[in-house]
C-alpha positions as CSV (number, residue, x, y, z in Angstrom):
1,X,0.0,0.0,0.0
2,X,1.5,3.3,-1.0
3,X,1.0,6.5,0.8
4,X,0.8,9.7,-1.3
5,X,2.4,12.8,0.1
6,X,1.1,16.0,-1.5
7,X,2.1,19.5,-0.4
8,X,0.6,21.3,-3.3
9,X,3.4,21.4,-5.9
10,X,2.3,18.5,-8.2
11,X,-1.3,19.5,-8.1
12,X,-0.4,22.9,-9.7
13,X,1.3,21.1,-12.6
14,X,-0.5,17.9,-13.3
15,X,-2.1,14.7,-12.0
16,X,0.6,13.1,-10.0
17,X,1.8,13.0,-6.4
18,X,4.6,15.1,-4.9
19,X,6.0,11.9,-3.3
20,X,5.0,8.3,-2.6
21,X,6.0,6.4,0.5
22,X,6.1,2.6,0.9
23,X,5.6,0.8,4.1
24,X,8.0,-2.0,5.2
25,X,7.5,-5.5,3.8
26,X,6.9,-4.7,0.1
27,X,8.3,-6.3,-3.1
28,X,10.0,-3.8,-5.4
29,X,10.2,-3.8,-9.2
30,X,12.4,-1.4,-11.2
31,X,12.1,-1.5,-14.9
32,X,14.8,-0.7,-17.5
33,X,14.1,2.1,-19.9
34,X,11.2,0.8,-21.9
35,X,10.7,2.1,-25.5
36,X,7.6,1.9,-27.8
37,X,8.7,-1.0,-29.9
38,X,6.3,-3.8,-31.0
39,X,6.7,-7.6,-30.4
40,X,8.8,-7.9,-33.6
41,X,11.1,-5.2,-32.5
42,X,9.7,-2.6,-34.9
43,X,9.7,1.0,-33.9
44,X,6.8,3.0,-35.3
45,X,7.5,6.4,-36.9
46,X,4.6,8.1,-35.1
47,X,5.0,9.5,-31.6
48,X,1.6,8.5,-30.4
49,X,2.1,4.9,-31.6
50,X,5.4,4.8,-29.8
51,X,3.9,6.2,-26.6
52,X,1.0,3.7,-26.6
53,X,3.5,0.8,-27.2
54,X,5.8,2.1,-24.4
55,X,2.9,2.1,-21.9
56,X,1.7,-1.3,-23.0
57,X,5.2,-2.7,-22.7
58,X,5.8,-1.3,-19.3
59,X,2.5,-2.5,-18.0
60,X,3.2,-6.0,-19.3
61,X,6.4,-6.0,-17.3
62,X,4.5,-4.8,-14.2
63,X,1.8,-7.5,-14.7
64,X,4.5,-10.1,-15.1
65,X,5.6,-9.2,-11.6
66,X,2.0,-9.7,-10.4
67,X,1.4,-6.0,-10.0
68,X,-0.8,-3.4,-11.6
69,X,-0.8,0.3,-12.5
70,X,-1.9,1.0,-8.9
71,X,1.4,-0.4,-7.7
72,X,3.5,2.0,-9.8
73,X,5.1,4.5,-7.4
74,X,7.5,6.4,-9.7
75,X,7.8,7.0,-13.4
76,X,10.7,8.6,-15.3
77,X,9.6,9.7,-18.8
78,X,12.0,10.8,-21.5
79,X,10.7,12.5,-24.6
80,X,12.8,13.8,-27.5
81,X,10.5,16.6,-28.7
82,X,8.7,19.1,-26.5
83,X,6.1,19.3,-29.2
84,X,4.9,15.8,-28.4
85,X,3.9,16.7,-24.8
86,X,0.3,17.6,-25.6
87,X,-0.2,14.3,-27.5
88,X,1.5,12.4,-24.7
89,X,-0.5,13.7,-21.7
90,X,-3.9,12.1,-22.6
91,X,-2.1,8.8,-23.5
92,X,-0.4,8.8,-20.0
93,X,-3.7,9.6,-18.3
94,X,-5.5,6.8,-20.2
95,X,-3.0,4.2,-18.9
96,X,-2.6,5.7,-15.3
97,X,-6.3,6.1,-14.7
98,X,-6.7,7.2,-11.1
99,X,-3.2,6.2,-10.0
100,X,-1.0,9.1,-8.9
101,X,2.6,8.0,-8.8
102,X,5.5,10.4,-8.5
103,X,6.6,11.5,-12.0
104,X,9.6,12.9,-13.7
105,X,9.4,14.0,-17.3
106,X,12.5,15.2,-19.2
107,X,13.2,16.3,-22.7
108,X,16.4,14.7,-23.9
109,X,18.6,15.2,-27.0
110,X,18.4,11.6,-28.1
111,X,17.7,8.0,-27.0
112,X,19.6,4.8,-27.7
113,X,18.0,4.0,-31.1
114,X,17.6,6.4,-34.0
115,X,14.0,7.3,-34.3
116,X,13.1,6.4,-30.7
117,X,10.9,9.3,-29.4
118,X,9.9,8.1,-25.9
119,X,11.2,5.9,-23.1
120,X,9.6,5.0,-19.8
121,X,11.1,3.7,-16.6
122,X,9.0,2.7,-13.7
123,X,9.4,1.7,-10.1
124,X,6.5,-0.4,-8.6
125,X,6.0,-1.8,-5.2
126,X,3.4,-4.2,-3.7
127,X,2.9,-5.8,-0.3
128,X,4.8,-9.0,0.0
129,X,2.9,-12.2,0.3
């Protein structure tokens, strides 16, 4: 069970928590940077298609650990182009639903593969047992 700590900073910017605390006795999952590639390793040209695939990929990793979106406590998001932010926000909201993890979003010069426009990294935690 995570405990959101909100002092009013995040709520002025978006729908996320200022901080998330975990109680003792939880299992932790940290993902690698997860891009928007399909099952065949193909990278779509379109930003929205990459963002959707990145979210689907990261949520499959979370599910493989027996966790769900509600167990995600921190998300690091890297985008190449600031102009993709408006397209990205509703995609992120669709996948997060009512979950309010801590978020970090950065605009970076480039990612590991040419043409990669987004990469997600999450930390999830769930009560052990």
